[in-house]
C-alpha positions as CSV (number, residue, x, y, z in Angstrom):
1,M,63.6,88.2,190.0
2,T,65.3,85.5,188.2
3,I,66.3,82.3,190.2
4,A,68.8,79.7,188.4
5,L,68.5,76.1,189.0
6,I,71.4,73.6,188.2
7,P,71.0,69.8,188.1
8,V,73.7,67.6,189.2
9,K,73.8,63.8,189.2
10,K,75.4,61.5,191.6
11,L,79.3,62.1,191.2
12,E,79.9,58.5,190.3
13,E,77.3,58.5,187.5
14,S,78.3,61.8,186.3
15,K,80.3,62.6,182.8
16,S,80.1,58.8,182.0
17,R,80.7,59.4,178.3
18,L,83.9,60.8,179.0
19,L,85.2,57.5,180.5
20,S,87.5,56.8,177.9
21,S,89.2,59.8,178.2
22,L,89.4,60.4,181.9
23,P,89.6,58.3,184.9
24,S,86.4,58.1,187.3
25,E,88.3,60.2,190.1
26,T,89.4,62.9,187.6
27,R,85.6,63.1,185.9
28,Q,84.4,63.2,189.5
29,A,86.8,66.3,190.1
30,L,85.7,67.8,186.9
31,T,82.2,67.8,187.8
32,L,82.7,69.8,191.0
33,A,85.2,72.2,189.2
34,M,82.6,72.9,186.4
35,L,79.8,73.6,189.3
36,E,81.9,75.7,190.9
37,D,82.7,77.7,187.8
38,L,79.0,78.1,186.8
39,I,78.1,79.3,190.0
40,E,80.6,81.8,190.0
41,A,79.6,83.1,186.7
42,L,75.9,83.1,187.8
43,S,76.9,84.9,190.8
44,A,78.6,87.6,188.8
45,S,75.2,88.2,186.5
46,R,73.4,91.4,187.7
47,G,70.1,89.7,186.7
48,I,70.3,86.4,188.9
49,T,69.2,86.8,192.5
50,R,69.1,83.2,193.8
51,I,71.0,80.3,192.6
52,A,69.8,76.7,193.4
53,V,71.6,73.4,193.0
54,T,69.2,70.2,192.9
55,T,71.1,66.9,193.4
56,P,71.1,63.7,195.4
57,D,74.8,63.7,196.2
58,S,75.8,64.9,199.5
59,T,79.6,66.1,198.4
60,V,78.0,68.0,195.4
61,A,75.7,69.7,197.8
62,E,78.5,70.5,200.0
63,R,80.6,72.2,197.4
64,A,77.7,74.0,196.0
65,K,76.9,75.5,199.3
66,A,80.4,76.7,200.1
67,A,79.9,78.4,196.4
68,G,76.9,80.3,197.6
69,A,74.0,78.0,196.1
70,E,70.7,76.9,197.9
71,I,70.5,73.3,197.9
72,I,67.7,70.9,197.1
73,M,68.6,67.4,198.1
74,R,66.6,64.9,196.4
75,P,66.6,61.5,194.5
76,E,67.5,61.5,190.8
77,P,64.4,60.6,188.9
78,G,65.5,61.8,185.5
79,L,67.1,65.3,184.2
80,N,63.3,66.7,183.3
81,A,61.4,65.2,186.4
82,A,64.5,66.7,188.9
83,L,64.0,70.5,187.4
84,E,60.6,70.6,187.6
85,D,60.3,68.9,191.1
86,G,63.2,71.4,191.9
87,V,60.8,74.5,190.9
88,N,58.3,73.1,193.2
89,C,60.6,72.9,195.9
90,L,62.0,76.6,195.7
91,A,58.0,77.8,196.2
92,L,58.5,80.8,193.9
93,D,56.3,83.5,194.1
94,K,53.7,83.8,191.4
95,G,55.2,85.5,188.2
96,E,58.8,84.6,189.0
97,D,61.3,83.6,186.2
98,I,63.5,80.7,186.5
99,L,66.9,79.9,184.4
100,F,67.6,76.7,184.0
101,V,71.3,75.8,183.2
102,L,73.1,72.7,182.8
103,G,76.1,72.1,184.9
104,D,78.5,71.0,181.9
105,V,78.7,74.5,180.5
106,A,81.8,75.3,182.4
107,G,83.0,78.4,180.1
108,A,79.7,80.4,180.8
109,L,80.2,84.0,181.2
110,A,78.1,86.3,183.5
111,E,77.6,88.8,180.4
112,D,76.0,86.0,178.3
113,F,73.6,85.3,181.1
114,D,73.0,89.1,181.0
115,Q,72.3,89.2,177.5
116,L,69.7,86.4,177.8
117,L,68.0,87.9,180.8
118,R,68.1,91.5,178.6
119,E,66.3,90.0,175.8
120,A,63.4,88.5,177.8
121,S,63.3,92.0,179.8
122,E,60.5,93.6,177.5
123,E,58.4,90.6,177.5
124,T,56.0,88.9,180.2
125,R,55.5,85.6,178.8
126,G,57.7,83.2,177.0
127,I,61.0,81.1,176.9
128,W,64.5,82.1,176.0
129,L,67.0,79.4,174.8
130,A,70.7,79.3,174.5
131,P,71.4,76.2,172.5
132,S,74.5,74.0,172.4
133,S,76.4,73.1,169.4
134,D,74.8,69.7,169.3
135,G,71.5,70.9,169.0
136,G,70.7,70.8,173.0
137,T,70.0,73.2,175.4
138,S,72.7,74.8,177.8
139,A,70.5,77.5,179.3
140,L,66.8,78.0,179.1
141,L,64.9,80.8,180.7
142,H,61.1,80.5,181.7
143,R,59.0,83.4,181.9
144,P,57.0,82.8,184.3
145,A,58.4,79.5,186.0
146,G,56.6,76.7,184.3
147,V,55.1,78.3,181.1
148,V,56.2,75.0,179.2
149,P,57.6,71.6,180.2
150,C,61.2,71.1,180.6
151,C,62.3,69.0,177.6
152,F,65.9,68.7,178.1
153,G,67.9,65.6,176.3
154,K,68.7,64.9,172.6
155,D,67.8,67.6,170.2
156,S,66.3,69.5,173.1
157,A,66.4,73.0,171.3
158,A,63.8,71.7,168.8
159,R,61.6,70.1,171.4
160,H,61.6,73.3,173.6
161,R,60.6,74.9,170.3
162,E,57.7,72.5,169.8
163,A,56.5,73.0,173.4
164,A,56.4,76.6,173.0
165,A,54.3,76.5,169.8
166,E,51.9,73.9,171.8
167,A,51.9,76.3,174.8
168,A,51.1,79.1,172.5
169,V,53.8,81.2,174.2
170,K,56.9,83.0,172.5
171,Y,60.2,81.0,171.8
172,H,63.5,82.8,171.4
173,E,66.7,81.2,170.6
174,T,70.2,83.1,171.3
175,P,73.4,81.6,170.2
176,L,75.9,82.5,173.1
177,L,79.6,81.6,172.6
178,S,80.4,80.7,176.2
179,L,77.3,78.6,176.3
180,A,77.7,76.7,173.2
181,I,79.9,73.9,174.4
182,D,78.9,71.7,176.9
183,L,81.4,69.2,178.1
184,D,79.8,65.8,177.3
185,Q,81.9,64.0,175.0
186,P,85.7,63.3,174.8
187,E,86.2,65.7,171.8
188,D,84.3,68.6,173.8
189,L,87.1,68.9,176.4
190,E,89.7,69.8,173.7
191,A,87.2,72.2,171.9
192,F,86.7,73.8,175.2
193,L,90.1,74.6,176.1
194,A,90.5,76.4,172.4
195,T,87.9,78.8,173.3
196,K,88.7,82.0,175.7
197,G,85.6,82.0,177.9
198,G,85.3,81.3,181.8
199,G,85.9,78.1,183.5
200,R,89.4,78.7,185.2
201,R,88.9,75.8,187.4
202,T,87.9,73.5,184.9
203,R,90.7,74.6,182.4
204,A,93.4,74.2,185.0
205,L,92.0,70.8,185.7
206,L,92.1,69.8,182.4
207,T,95.6,71.2,181.7
208,S,96.7,69.2,184.5
209,A,95.1,66.2,183.0
210,G,97.5,66.2,180.1
211,L,94.9,67.7,177.7
212,T,95.6,70.4,175.3
213,P,93.8,72.6,173.0
214,M,92.0,71.5,169.9
215,K,93.9,72.5,166.7
216,N,92.5,74.9,164.2
217,A,89.5,75.2,166.8
């Protein structure tokens, strides 16, 4: 069994680095659209058995529950602490896998999650990572859950690789096109619109806000 866990901040704190491009109202709507797109993609993945969202925000929780996710309501102690505490709250059975997915990969496709899970299917212990284009981590599979600490943040792909080495477990890195762009910086918005991945709600919202695909992307 593989359980997906998505962390989401309070809406008023979300996507602060996009402030120069989008007003607060639009940023909050964007966070919700991205989350619903991501839950839709995970729900369509054949290998995901449960989807959970950890958040301190009641509106996020309401929308995620309506989209089919389990909810973990808790304060926001920081990304890595929130994820590790979320794992504890899920009360996983021994040996269950967990897939951490950041909520800003709105273009994610179910088939890319399926590929990541297929690559892990023949091994019993390790981590499988889908990197973002900036050296971060868009999705991270732990087999079993808790096999290494969560090291999300700047240059997290390298830090997860180091954590795997320290724990003496196998590290696998799989670039997946639909997971490469995380909507974190203003320039990511147009780059995302130039792709042909998922994220129909997110694309519609950005288009209605007047954004256009990046030229020569």
